[in-house]
N, C-alpha and C positions, 0 to 999 in steps of 0.2 A: 683571487675566488672570485666565483662567479656559480650563479643557478648552472645546476647541472639536471636535464630533463633525461630521465631514465628511459630505454626502449625495452623491446622483448630483448629475451633471456636465449641466447644460444641455440638452436634445435639438439644439437650433441648435449647441453649441461641438462636440458626439460625431457630427454629419451632416457639420462641416465638416473635421473630421479624419479621417471615413473616407475624404471625397474628396481633403484634402490630407495624407497620414500626417508629411511632414517637415514642415511650417508649422512656425512660428513666431509670437511673439505678434507679431512689427511686422505682420504682413500682417494684424493684426486692424483696424488702422487702415482699413481699407477695408471691414469691416462691422461699424459700428457695430449693426446689431441685433446681433448676438453678444452684445460690448462691455456691453450694458442687460441682455443676461437672466441677464450673467453678474455685476452687479451686481446686480442681482433676488435670485440667487441666491444670494448670499454674503450679503445682510443679511439672507435667511428665516432662515439654518443658522444665522446667528450674533446670532439674533432682535433686528437693530438696532444692535447691540456692536461698534465697534474692534477688533477679536484684541489689540491690546497695550497701549491705557489705558482703553477700556471705557463711552468718551463715544459718544455719539450717529452712526453715520451713517444716510447716506441719500442716494436719489436720486429727482428731483422730475423729469421727464421735461418738456424746456421753460424751464427755467426756472433751479437751479440742482440742486447736488450737491460732498458734498464727500468721499463713497466714491473711493478708489486703491485696485486691484488691486495687490498685495502679494503678489512669489511668496517664498515662503519659503526654498528654494533661489536664491539671484541669478541672474539670466537673466546677470550675467556670468561666473556658474562655467565658465571654460573646462576642466576635466574632462572628457577624450578619453574618448567610448563606444564600447566594444571592439560592433566591429559596426557602427558607426554613425557618418555623416558628420557627425552635430550633436556638438558639446558638451555637457556636460550639461546644463547655462545652458539652453540655446538648447532639448533636448530635452522638458525641467520646464517651457518656458514659459507650454507651454499642455497641458500637465497640472491639470486640475482638483485633485486633490488634493495639489497644490504651491503653490494660489493662499489666500492672505486678502484679506478685505477688512477696509481699517486707513482710521484719519481725513484730513485733509491733512495733520496733524502741528502745526496750529494756526495755518496760513497763513494762512487770514483773517483767524480772533482777533489775529493779528500787524500785517497792515493796519490792522485797525478801532483798532491800539494802539499803532501809529507804531512797533512794535517790527520791528527783523529782525536778521538775524545767524543760524549754524547753531546756538547757545546756545538761542536761541526755540523750535527746531522738535523735535518729538517725534517717536514710533514710523519710519514706514517714512520721511519726509520727516528725519529725523538717523542711522538704519542705513546709508542708500544698503546699498552691494554685503557692510558686513561679515558671515561668520557669528554664526550664533548657535548658544546651547547649549540655550537654553529652546525649545522648541517647545510652541506653542498647540494643536498635534496630536498630540501626542501624552502621552497623559492621568497616565503614569508623574511630571510635573514637578508634580502638581496633586493626589496621591493615595496619601500624602498631600505637602499642599504643601512646595515648599521655597523659601520665602519669606514676607513677613508685609508687613503696615503700621504702620508707627507713629503714635502721638497728633498728631505732628507732621504729618500726611497725607501723608508718600516713603512709601515702597514698598522696602521692605530686600530680603537671602536673604545667609544666612552661610555659604553656599556664595560662593565668590570668581568662578567665572566665573559663574554666574546674576547676582549682583551688577553687576557688570560690564555685563550684556546690560542686565537692567531701566535701569539710572543711567547710562548710558556709553551703549552701541550704541545702546539706543533711547530715552536723557534722558527717562526715566520722572518723573523728581525737578525737570524742569522746574517755575518757579513755577505756571508757571497749572494742571498738573494737580495740584501738592501745593493747592494752597486750592479746587478741586471734590472731591480726596479728604474734607478740612477740611473741607467744607457735610457730605459724606452721613454725618462724624463726629458735628459735631455734633448734625443730624437724631435720629441714634440714640442719643445722651445728653440728648437735652431729651425725646426720649419715654420712657425710659429715668426720668429723674424725672419726669415727670407719670405715674408707673403705667402708661402705654400697651404698656411693653414687662418683662412680668414672667418669673419662673422658669418660672409654671407656663404662659405662650404662647411659651416661646419658640422652642420647635423649630417652632410655624404658625406665626410670623414670618421665621424662615430661611426654611424652605419657600416660604412666601409670595412671599419676596422672588428665590426660583430658579423660580418659577413664572412663563411668562411669558403675560403676557395681550396678547388682541389681537397674537399672534406678536411681540412685543416684550419684552425687560426693560427693569427700568431702569437708567439709565446710573450706573455704578460702586456698582450692588449687590454685588459681592463683597464691596466694603470696607463696607460696610453690616454686612453677614451676617459678618463676621471679627468685628467688632465686637461684634456680639452678641451670637457667641458669647463674646467678650472678657472681657465685661462685666457680663452675669448669668449669676449661677450657680443 
């Protein structure tokens, strides 16, 4: 998970809200073009990565997609908004600053591998409507970071609330994700052992990882950057 800097809402969503100021997310079922614009906007500003697990998210018109529109403040939030007929969840449901692009939580992977059950899902698919403490849209959680990656491929935090978010609510230590992080770690270790990453080019390698190429970042790049910084002195 890394900090996400929000961009502007798609023009189609902005125009729709001007015309329908009390509309809620369920109305978008009739406006597929707006949802597609939101998909593309979220993918672009997140450089093609899930806001929670950092796997690849995509939308291929007419074929397939794994991107889901996640609401940081869930639509189920029933807090009453003063001076408004909507609940907080309803009011924020079409607020672009409350939207994140997330993956399908492993649903396709689980189908392909005959897995089932909530314990094999991650990200929004596992979270449901549970509130979160950590927020990918708030840089204070990332500078300095308050979580770390272990040699095993697991993610962890010394902050109990954040640890609950990561390991229980979002289930980011599901074996599928642990294996993918471990692959990223092993690649870094191999490159170090071959002398491809050294103290002399450490900063350059980390900068390269954090620099989008053709609008995309490498899946799990933060894991790689973390271990380069940890292992190369």
